[in-house]
N, C-alpha and C positions, 0 to 999 in steps of 0.2 A: 435417475444415477443410485445406485449403489452406493452402500453406506461407508465405503473406502474410500470410492470417490469426492463424496461431501466431507470426508474427513480430512482429505488433502486440500480440497479446494479452502473451509475454514481456517486449516492453519497457514496457509499461502495469503489469504487476507488478513489475518490478524497479523502477518507478518513473525513467523517465529520457525525455528529449526524443528527438528524433528523430537530433539532432546529438550528443548521448553516446551513443545507442545505437551511432551507425557511428563513430565516433573520427576520423573521416576516410579511413576506409577508402574510402567511394564519397563522392558529392555529394549531402546533401540534399534537395536536387530529384529524385537519381534515387532514391534509398530512397523519397522518399514515394511515387512513383510505382508502386515493389515494393510498396509498405503498400495502395496499392491497386487491386492487381492488371494494373497498365497496363504492367508491364518484370517481367520475371525477372530474380533473381539466380542468381549462378553461385554451383557447390559451394566455389569457393575462396572469395567475400568471404563466403557463411555461416558457414562454418569459421573464420574470420578474426574475425566479428561473435560469435560463439558465444564461441571462446577466451577474446576479451578480457573478457565478462561470465562465465566459468570455468563454462560449461554444457558439456556432454558433445552429441556429434550424439543420443545414444541418446534423455538427455533432452528434446530438443527434438522427436525424431520420435514420442517416447512420446504427445504432446499431438493429434497426426495421426491415430494410427490409427485401428482402427474397436473396437480394444479398448475406449478408455472407453465408460462406462457413460452412457444419456442424461444422468441425474442429475449426475454428473459434466460435464458440454457445459453443462448451465444453470448447474449453480456457476458456472462461470467467465463466461458470458453473464451473469450479474448482476453479477460483482466486477466487469468490464469496463464495465459500465452506471454501476455505483454510481462508481468513480471519475472514468470522463468525466462525470458528472453529469446522465447520459442519462435522465430521469423517463419520459420518451414510453415509452422503450424496457424501463423497467421492468417500466409496465404492458403491454407489449405481452406481454410471457414467461408472466401468470400465467395464460394458457387452456396453459401448455404445460407446469405444474408438477403434478406429480403425489406429488411427495417432503411432508409436511408441516413438516419441517424448511427446505427451501427457500426455501416461501412464509413462513415465519416471515420468513425471511432478507429476503426481497424487502421484507415489509411494514414492517421496520425499516430497510431503506436509503431506501426509500421516506419515511419518516417525519425521516430525519435531512436527507434532503436539501432537504426539505417544512419544515422545521423545524417538526414539530410532535410530537416524540415525548415531549411533557409530555402530549399526546392522547389516548395510549394507554392502555387499560384496566391497572389494576394486574396484573390476570389475564393478559391478554395479555405484557405484560412480563415475569412471573413463566416465565410458558412460553418466551417466548425466552430468557429468562437459563438456564433449565435444559435445554433442548432444544436449540438452535444449538450451542452449545461442548460440548466433552468435559474437565475441569477437570483434566490431567495429562498429557493425550495433546499434548505440546506440538509440533507442528509447523509447517512455516512457513502451512498453512491454519488451523489453530486458532487464531495468533498474531493473522492478519488479520481474522478472526472476533473477537477479542479487542480487538481496535480500535473495531471496530463495533459491540460490545456496552458497551463502557465506559461510557457515557452512561446504562444502565439500573443500574446497583452505586451504591452510595453509598461515599465516598472509604475508608472503614475497608475493603468491601469489597475495593475496586482495590487496597490498598494489602499485605491480605493476598494476595491474586491474585497480584501481583508480585514478591513474596518467593518464591511457588512456581516461578514462572517462572524466575529468578535463582539460584535453588538446582537449577535443573533445564537452567541452561544447557550446562552442561559436556560434557551428553548429546547438545546440537542439534552438527547438521554444519555448522561457520560457512566452510566452504568451498563449502559450497552456496551461491549469491546470494541464493535465491528464503527460503532462511531467515536471512539474513544482513541481506536488506532488510526482512524483517518484522519482526526485532528492533528492528531501526532505528527503524521508524516507529513501534514498538508504545511504546518507551523514551520516545521524542518526545511520543505523545501523552497518556503519565504523568504525562511533566515539567510538560503545559498542563494537566493536570489537577490537580499539586500546585501550579501558582502560581494555579488558579483557586481551591481553599483556603487560600491564603494561605501554606500548607507552601513557604517558601525553602530551607530546608534540604533535606529532600528533593527540591528542584526543582534545585536547585544541584548537588544530588548527582547524581543520575540524568542530567543536561547533560555532565554531565563522565563520565559514562560512556561517553557517545555519542563525544564527545571521544578516547577511549581505543578506537574501533574503526577497523579497516584504514583507511585512505585509497584507496576507489577510486570511479570511476564511481558503482556504485550506489547508496554508502554518502555521496556527494557530498550530495543535497539536505538528509536528516536530519541532517548534520555542519553546514552552513552554516547552518540551521536553531537546529539549537543556539545556534549562535555570536549569530544574535540574538536568542536570547530571554535569553543569559545578559548581553548589550546593554543589554536590558528592565530586568533586575533590577538592574544596575549604573547605569542610568541616562544610560547613553553614549549618547545622541540621532545623537551622527555617525557609530558605530560600526552602528547600525542603519540610516539611511540609507542608508552603502554597502551593506550588506549587502542591500536592497532592489531598489539599484539592478541589484545584480550578476547577482542571480534574473532581474531582468527582461531582463538580457541576454540569459541563457543561456537564455531563451523560455519563462518560468514567469511565469502566470498564479494568485493566491490570495489569499487571506482570512489575513495572518500574524497578525490577534488570534482568528482563529475555530479553531473546533477539528478542524477537518479540515486535514490536514498540507499538501498538495500537489496543485493542479488542474492535471493540465499540459496543455498546447497540443499537439494531435493531429492537425490541420487541418497 
């Protein structure tokens, strides 16, 4: 994987726009050309960007080395295609997949993007629930997987699993930007699940927990969306509109009423 590809991968997995990724280190147009492999980035600029997002050079370059397995590379490709809503890319990855768990992930991602999760067979849903994620082995990857899987569990199951996650949070390294953004988005997904079930008490509690997370570039989106849903609960139409306008100004396009959190503009 080239440096440009790894930069884009890192940015999308952190939930950042190009402007948030560079934070005035360089112009957006220059950075866009870097991601599209039309311009090189200096090592000093790369270090500044990584430092801004609490990522070491070792962690960044570990994603480029040949030590990564084929399954790890494909899993990253699946994740990027899903969060960029590229259905055609998810379909194109099918011939490359030899791991059954990854194929289950690919099928679920397609079902979510095409809004036909309900059409999956009960047997396939059960396989997805028990083969995609390892309950208890919580890290950034499993937290993201839980977000994707959440629509397959009933509400009581989701509450039990979230309680387990909350009990394990102290063991997570929240100085790790990948775990921080995964946890913030998982909590937001759970808050939306609570609202869907008319459980406003739990929804308010979880939204308040998101408010208490450190205010960093990587937590900007889930924190401001938490503010949006607090305004929804409070029937504060003016605040809702202000937040929608602010997010559009930052370059986001998304469905605030939908389950999936934020569709980033990446071009």
